[in-house]
LUMDO-764865 format. One line per 2 residues: number of its first residue (from 0); their letters; for each residue x, y, z of N, C-alpha, C, O. Coordinates in steps of 0.001 Angstrom, whole numbers, plus 500000, padded with zeros to 6 digits. Layout:
<rs>
NUM	a	X:Y:Z:X:Y:Z:X:Y:Z:X:Y:Z  ...
</rs>
This chain:
<rs>
0	md	040764:908469:783511:040077:908204:784783:041057:908376:785943:042200:907927:785870  040596:909035:787022:041412:909131:788219:041595:907742:788818:040835:906820:788521
2	ns	042624:907604:789673:042835:906283:790267:042396:906216:791724:042533:905177:792370  041863:907332:792243:041381:907325:793616:040346:908437:793790:040217:909312:792934
4	is	039614:908397:794897:038601:909417:795172:038424:909527:796676:038466:908518:797380  038228:910733:797174:038099:910944:798617:036691:910625:799097:035739:910627:798316
6	ke	036573:910350:800391:035256:910083:800979:034346:911295:800834:033140:911164:800625  034947:912480:800949:034161:913702:800828:033583:913849:799423:032434:914255:799250
8	ai	034401:913512:798422:033942:913605:797031:032839:912578:796755:031892:912858:796020  032970:911397:797348:031950:910357:797153:030595:910836:797672:029570:910626:797023
10	ee	030591:911482:798848:029333:911904:799465:028619:912976:798655:027426:913204:798857  029311:913625:797760:028690:914663:796931:028065:914103:795653:027362:914817:794939
12	lp	028320:912830:795368:027806:912226:794143:026329:911848:794285:025855:911642:795402  025596:911755:793171:024187:911358:793236:024041:909892:793654:024838:909039:793263
14	ls	023011:909617:794455:022761:908262:794926:022201:907410:793796:021301:907841:793075  022735:906194:793641:022247:905273:792620:021642:904053:793296:022207:903509:794245
16	qf	020488:903630:792796:019808:902464:793365:019174:901657:792239:018660:902216:791270  019217:900349:792381:018634:899466:791375:017140:899753:791227:016418:899843:792220
18	sg	016685:899894:789988:015277:900222:789750:014558:899151:788944:013422:899354:788515  015213:898009:788734:014592:896928:787979:013697:896065:788851:013269:896478:789928
20	vi	013423:894873:788375:012544:893939:789089:013364:893131:790095:014381:892535:789741  012918:893118:791342:013610:892368:792397:012726:891211:792851:011553:891403:793171
22	tv	013295:890016:792876:012571:888841:793343:013277:888267:794565:014440:887872:794490  012573:888224:795683:013107:887596:796896:012738:886114:796844:011562:885760:796755
24	vd	013754:885255:796901:013550:883813:796764:013717:883164:798139:014834:883021:798638  012590:882773:798745:012674:882155:800073:012071:880750:800097:011857:880171:801162
26	na	011803:880213:798905:011267:878859:798795:012177:878055:797875:012384:878426:796720  012713:876967:798381:013676:876164:797616:013090:875665:796295:013823:875476:795324
28	sd	011783:875453:796254:011158:874927:795037:011162:875928:793888:010943:875553:792736  011411:877203:794198:011446:878238:793152:012825:878397:792525:012960:879040:791484
30	vd	013842:877822:793141:015221:878096:792737:015527:877565:791335:016127:878278:790531  015133:876344:791030:015504:875728:789747:015033:876551:788560:015791:876743:787609
32	gi	013797:877043:788592:013264:877818:787484:013995:879134:787294:014226:879570:786166  014360:879767:788409:015082:881044:788330:016496:880823:787796:016970:881586:786954
34	va	017164:879788:788281:018520:879497:787812:018504:879175:786318:019440:879533:785602  017460:878507:785841:017352:878206:784411:017368:879494:783586:017945:879530:782499
36	kl	016735:880550:784103:016764:881856:783420:018164:882464:783477:018661:883004:782489  018782:882369:784636:020113:882968:784808:021173:882257:783970:022170:882865:783580
38	qk	020959:880987:783697:021924:880213:782899:022023:880737:781460:022969:880404:780746  021069:881540:781039:021086:882096:779687:021903:883376:779593:022126:883894:778498
40	er	022353:883890:780741:023115:885143:780775:024607:884868:780615:025099:883783:780927  025307:885881:780119:026770:885788:779986:027474:886398:781198:028505:885899:781648
42	yl	026903:887482:781717:027497:888196:782853:026433:888421:783923:025292:888765:783615  026815:888225:785174:025911:888432:786301:026621:889197:787407:027792:888945:787693
44	gf	025916:890127:788024:026430:890753:789236:026192:889821:790409:025195:889099:790440  027107:889834:791381:027058:888842:792461:027474:889475:793784:028395:890289:793838
46	dt	026776:889083:794849:027163:889532:796190:026520:888600:797214:025653:887797:796870  026938:888707:798451:026316:887957:799544:026148:888871:800746:026805:889906:800853
48	et	025262:888475:801646:025087:889171:802922:025062:888157:804047:024590:887032:803884  025579:888577:805189:025627:887722:806379:025151:888523:807584:025528:889682:807755
50	rp	024327:887906:808414:023890:888589:809645:025115:888918:810486:025918:888031:810775  025274:890174:810882:026481:890551:811612:026539:889910:812993:025515:889637:813618
52	sf	027750:889683:813443:027970:889194:814799:028758:890252:815548:029762:890756:815046  028313:890583:816728:028974:891636:817485:029792:891079:818658:030247:891820:819529
54	kk	029967:889733:818653:030809:889104:819667:032128:888682:819017:032135:888107:817929  033213:888964:819674:034536:888651:819141:034691:887149:818919:034365:886339:819787
56	ge	035195:886798:817741:035458:885400:817420:034235:884610:817001:034331:883412:816733  033078:885273:816941:031846:884577:816566:031380:885062:815202:031284:886267:814971
58	gn	031093:884140:814303:030644:884519:812970:029390:883760:812576:029104:882691:813115  028655:884311:811647:027437:883670:811165:027619:883192:809731:028539:883611:809028
60	ri	026733:882316:809320:026784:881805:807956:026130:882794:806993:025304:883612:807397  026502:882711:805733:025911:883575:804721:024399:883352:804687:023928:882217:804618
62	sl	023658:884440:804738:022197:884383:804766:021580:884591:803394:020512:884059:803090  022275:885381:802558:021674:885842:801309:022703:885837:800187:023852:886233:800381
64	vq	022277:885384:799012:023075:885540:797791:022261:886387:796825:021100:886091:796541  022894:887451:796322:022232:888317:795354:022864:888100:793979:024086:888145:793836
66	is	022034:887868:792984:022501:887696:791612:021666:888610:790729:020437:888574:790769  022347:889434:789929:021638:890453:789164:022029:890449:787694:023198:890275:787348
68	ts	021030:890645:786830:021269:891005:785433:021161:892530:785384:021102:893177:786430  021135:893103:784196:021028:894557:784100:019662:895076:784536:019536:896239:784917
70	de	018636:894222:784483:017295:894708:784819:016503:893814:785778:015351:894114:786091  017109:892724:786242:016446:891854:787213:017445:891429:788285:018605:891132:787997
72	ay	016968:891407:789524:017817:890958:790629:017080:889889:791432:015887:890008:791710  017813:888856:791793:017251:887750:792566:017993:887639:793888:019220:887549:793924
74	lf	017233:887647:794968:017813:887558:796305:017475:886188:796878:016339:885940:797283  018458:885304:796910:018261:883936:797400:018520:883907:798907:019646:884121:799356
76	rl	017469:883642:799678:017589:883602:801130:018071:882213:801558:017267:881327:801849  019382:882041:801589:019967:880723:801833:019604:880169:803191:019573:878952:803371
78	nk	019326:881042:804158:018928:880551:805480:017564:879863:805424:017185:879158:806360  016821:880067:804320:015525:879408:804146:015550:878349:803043:014834:877351:803125
80	tg	016368:878563:802016:016363:877652:800859:017522:876667:800846:017452:875635:800178  018600:876980:801588:019831:876219:801417:020394:876515:800030:020009:877497:799396
82	ip	021312:875658:799559:021876:875811:798218:021490:874580:797405:022198:873573:797441  020374:874645:796670:019967:873515:795819:021013:873232:794739:021853:874079:794437
84	ds	020948:872033:794164:021941:871619:793164:022016:872577:791975:023100:872815:791443  020881:873126:791556:020897:874026:790398:021714:875282:790687:022444:875763:789821
86	lk	021593:875812:791902:022354:877003:792279:023840:876662:792402:024702:877447:792007  024119:875504:792944:025502:875031:793042:026134:874922:791652:027287:875308:791462
88	rl	025379:874396:790682:025898:874275:789311:026159:875642:788688:027100:875802:787911  025332:876626:789024:025571:877990:788531:026877:878535:789097:027640:879196:788393
90	fe	027126:878254:790367:028373:878689:791001:029595:878026:790351:030693:878583:790375  029400:876849:789778:030516:876102:789188:030666:876350:787688:031651:875920:787086
92	nk	029707:877035:787083:029681:877234:785635:030730:878267:785209:030613:879451:785523  031740:877806:784502:032849:878685:784099:032468:879634:782968:033115:880665:782787
94	si	031432:879303:782209:031082:880112:781035:030184:881297:781381:029986:882182:780549  029639:881325:782599:028845:882469:783047:029660:883226:784092:029932:882703:785173
96	lk	030046:884453:783768:030885:885231:784675:030042:885898:785741:029053:886568:785444  030448:885705:786991:029743:886255:788144:030676:887272:788797:031720:886909:789338
98	ig	030295:888542:788742:031203:889642:789055:030868:890264:790397:029705:890560:790675  031878:890464:791228:031636:891091:792519:032914:891611:793145:033970:891626:792514
100	vg	032805:892038:794401:033925:892558:795181:034063:891715:796444:033069:891440:797116  035274:891308:796767:035493:890458:797937:034996:889041:797702:034500:888381:798615
102	ir	035136:888586:796469:034596:887289:796046:035175:886122:796850:034453:885181:797181  036450:886176:797160:037071:885029:797852:036430:884787:799214:036231:883639:799611
104	dd	036110:885852:799927:035426:885693:801216:034035:885101:801009:033586:884257:801785  033355:885556:799946:032032:885007:799638:032125:883507:799366:031324:882724:799877
106	lr	033100:883119:798565:033245:881707:798202:033614:880861:799410:033163:879723:799547  034421:881415:800266:034794:880697:801487:033548:880446:802347:033354:879355:802883
108	gl	032713:881482:802462:031494:881346:803251:030502:880378:802640:029865:879601:803352  030365:880423:801306:029430:879519:800630:029887:878068:800726:029067:877153:800803
110	nk	031200:877866:800721:031731:876505:800818:031523:875905:802204:031654:874693:802380  031204:876734:803178:030848:876209:804504:029427:875650:804495:029061:874837:805344
112	lv	028629:876103:803516:027254:875627:803398:027171:874388:802529:026432:873454:802841  027931:874377:801432:027978:873212:800543:029302:873255:799782:029727:874319:799333
114	kf	029940:872119:799641:031210:872060:798938:030978:872124:797422:030167:871378:796872  031703:873025:796769:031631:873109:795313:032931:873721:794802:033689:874320:795565
116	kp	033180:873564:793504:034373:874117:792887:033977:875353:792104:033390:875232:791029  034284:876551:792617:033836:877782:791970:034375:877921:790546:035522:877577:790261
118	gg	033521:878431:789668:033934:878679:788291:033323:879967:787773:032146:880240:788009  034119:880763:787065:033603:881964:786423:033376:883151:787338:032638:884067:786976
120	fv	033991:883163:788517:033855:884317:789406:034941:885349:789088:036118:885008:788973  034531:886612:788947:035453:887688:788583:035526:888694:789724:034506:889232:790157
122	el	036732:888943:790202:036974:889868:791306:037289:891259:790747:038319:891458:790102  036401:892210:790998:036634:893572:790516:037900:894181:791120:038575:894980:790471
124	qd	038220:893806:792354:039439:894329:792979:040680:893955:792177:041626:894738:792094  040679:892751:791583:041797:892338:790726:041741:893063:789382:042760:893529:788871
126	mv	040554:893149:788830:040368:893712:787491:040800:895177:787408:041405:895592:786420  040485:895966:788453:040757:897407:788372:042242:897731:788476:042659:898833:788119
128	ka	043039:896793:788957:044480:897051:789048:045075:897343:787675:046003:898143:787551  044535:896688:786637:045028:896903:785277:044715:898314:784772:045302:898779:783795
130	fg	043776:898989:785456:043408:900357:785073:044106:901387:785964:043823:902582:785885  045024:900906:786815:045757:901812:787697:044953:902319:788870:045334:903302:789506
132	id	043840:901660:789167:042967:902090:790254:043431:901455:791564:043677:900251:791632  043544:902283:792599:044008:901740:793883:042959:901915:794977:043295:902098:796148
134	if	041703:901859:794591:040604:901866:795556:039806:900584:795320:039538:900234:794171  039425:899885:796376:038925:898524:796185:037562:898232:796800:037069:897112:796668
136	sl	036937:899199:797464:035595:898954:798000:034566:899141:796892:034794:899887:795940  033439:898462:797023:032375:898603:796023:031903:900051:795946:031680:900581:794858
138	kg	031753:900683:797098:031303:902078:797129:032298:902984:796422:031914:903864:795652  033590:902761:796692:034622:903573:796064:034698:903363:794564:034877:904316:793806
140	la	034560:902107:794133:034627:901799:792702:033422:902363:791956:033551:902844:790831  032243:902302:792590:031052:902882:791967:031238:904378:791763:030847:904930:790735
142	al	031839:905022:792752:032081:906461:792658:033105:906788:791577:032905:907696:790770  034194:906045:791573:035296:906338:790662:034951:905998:789214:035235:906778:788305
144	vl	034345:904846:789004:034089:904364:787637:032773:904892:787070:032682:905193:785879  031747:905004:787928:030408:905357:787439:029959:906756:787863:028929:907244:787398
146	nv	030727:907401:788743:030360:908727:789256:029012:908711:789979:028210:909635:789842  028778:907648:790751:027562:907562:791559:027925:907100:792968:029008:906568:793212
148	rv	026993:907318:793878:027177:906897:795271:026177:905787:795577:025012:905871:795189  026633:904748:796275:025714:903698:796735:025686:903716:798263:026713:903895:798918
150	sk	024507:903528:798803:024335:903535:800249:024790:902194:800838:024540:901135:800263  025462:902257:801994:025869:901032:802696:025178:900932:804067:025631:900198:804945
152	rq	024090:901671:804236:023443:901747:805554:022908:900411:806061:022881:900173:807269  022482:899541:805149:021850:898296:805573:022835:897140:805789:022432:896031:806140
154	rl	024110:897408:805580:025097:896325:805598:025066:895525:806900:025182:894299:806879  024913:896201:808011:024963:895528:809318:023573:895239:809882:023412:895084:811092
156	sn	022581:895168:809014:021225:894850:809479:021063:893332:809604:021965:892576:809244  019925:892896:810107:019683:891470:810336:019204:890790:809057:018043:890925:808670
158	we	020107:890058:808404:019787:889408:807136:019076:888074:807337:018754:887389:806367  018829:887703:808597:018079:886482:808877:016702:886789:809456:016034:885906:809994
160	ae	016289:888037:809342:014953:888414:809812:013899:887605:809051:014128:887186:807917  012765:887394:809673:011698:886610:809029:011315:887232:807683:011144:886530:806687
162	el	011185:888541:807675:010914:889270:806432:011960:890368:806269:012243:891105:807213  012530:890475:805076:013472:891559:804813:012698:892860:804596:011605:892855:804029
164	tt	013270:893960:805048:012637:895260:804839:012852:895722:803400:013719:895205:802696  012065:896684:802978:012240:897267:801640:013641:897843:801492:014266:897716:800439
166	aq	014130:898481:802560:015477:899069:802510:016536:897989:802321:017478:898177:801551  016396:896859:803015:017336:895748:802853:017283:895198:801428:018322:894950:800814
168	id	016086:895011:800912:015910:894451:799572:016544:895354:798519:017247:894877:797628  016299:896640:798621:016868:897594:797656:018390:897622:797753:019086:897649:796739
170	ya	018893:897615:798974:020343:897627:799194:020998:896392:798594:021997:896494:797881  020432:895222:798884:021020:893962:798432:021016:893862:796914:022003:893432:796317
172	at	019923:894250:796293:019848:894214:794827:020844:895182:794205:021496:894866:793210  020954:896358:794799:021857:897381:794264:023308:896922:794302:024060:897173:793360
174	da	023710:896254:795377:025104:895820:795502:025516:894870:794376:026612:894996:793830  024643:893922:794029:024972:892988:792949:024920:893688:791592:025788:893479:790744
176	wi	023913:894504:791396:023719:895209:790118:024836:896204:789839:025296:896322:788704  025276:896924:790880:026302:897954:790665:027631:897305:790296:028414:897887:789545
178	al	027895:896110:790814:029121:895388:790441:029105:895072:788942:030120:895205:788259  027948:894655:788448:027811:894367:787011:027988:895644:786193:028628:895620:785142
180	ri	027431:896751:786660:027579:898031:785950:029051:898467:785885:029517:898946:784851  029765:898299:786980:031192:898668:786995:031955:897819:785982:032772:898330:785216
182	fn	031677:896518:785991:032325:895609:785042:032058:896040:783601:032981:896126:782791  030803:896307:783291:030443:896698:781926:031133:897986:781510:031561:898120:780364
184	el	031242:898925:782425:031902:900195:782113:033396:899991:781859:033959:900588:780942  034027:899157:782661:035453:898878:782454:035692:898200:781106:036680:898481:780428
186	ml	034786:897311:780726:034925:896625:779443:034734:897594:778272:035331:897411:777210  033904:898621:778464:033737:899646:777433:035006:900488:777305:035408:900868:776205
188	le	035629:900769:778451:036847:901577:778440:037995:900842:777768:038818:901450:777084  038044:899534:777967:039135:898734:777391:038565:897388:776920:038666:896380:777618
190	pa	037966:897394:775721:037275:896194:775225:038155:894953:775128:037659:893830:775210  039461:895153:774953:040348:894002:774786:040840:893442:776117:041650:892515:776146
192	hq	040342:894017:777230:040814:893588:778547:040553:892096:778762:039460:891595:778496  041569:891410:779244:041449:889978:779512:040877:889761:780917:041497:890126:781916
194	vk	039696:889166:780973:039039:888921:782254:039477:887565:782796:039342:886541:782125  039998:887572:784008:040451:886329:784629:039532:885959:785784:039141:886810:786583
196	sv	039200:884690:785856:038368:884207:786962:039222:884069:788217:040434:883859:788152  038558:884193:789355:039233:884030:790642:039754:882600:790771:039040:881636:790494
198	qy	041005:882484:791194:041556:881162:791512:041281:880907:792984:041715:881665:793852  040560:879839:793251:040133:879584:794621:040270:878100:794934:039798:877241:794189
200	nn	040919:877827:796042:041046:876429:796500:040335:876315:797838:040700:876979:798808  039307:875459:797881:038572:875322:799147:039194:874237:800006:038717:873974:801109
</rs>
């Protein structure tokens, strides 16, 4: 495997998008049942979205948490549901690995909403170093490891809109799912690879 890829080469790759079942969770009463399903998984793709701020020094709270299996993605609208105890326990569960990119920033943002001790979070940026890879964006890793391109067009859209658009929903689900796909591919390449959870002190 190459250890880097150019932006030009990435743009020539086929676009990949999550095609499984997507559930937008905007009611706190639905969270416990969904988390009960997720607790049965060993590996989950993970990401967050935050409404962008265009004023210097001003930031917003995380609006969305995306959690994906290989064929189902759940988009938790935290600006509507908050973080119920069941979701907090999933974040703390060391035996269920939650895989993503830029995890420490995500955890920092989530800890502003509710204090918890993260467990089982896996940073792909750390993991790929063992493979000699020196590219660390999700888009770059998807291209290098999976030979696909993921769209980032919706990244700066309004994640606190009353209703998310289809484009936002597809984008958010894809980001969590593609992280899981990258992880699975790396594990196939080197089955004995030791996966380490992110060390995080809030």
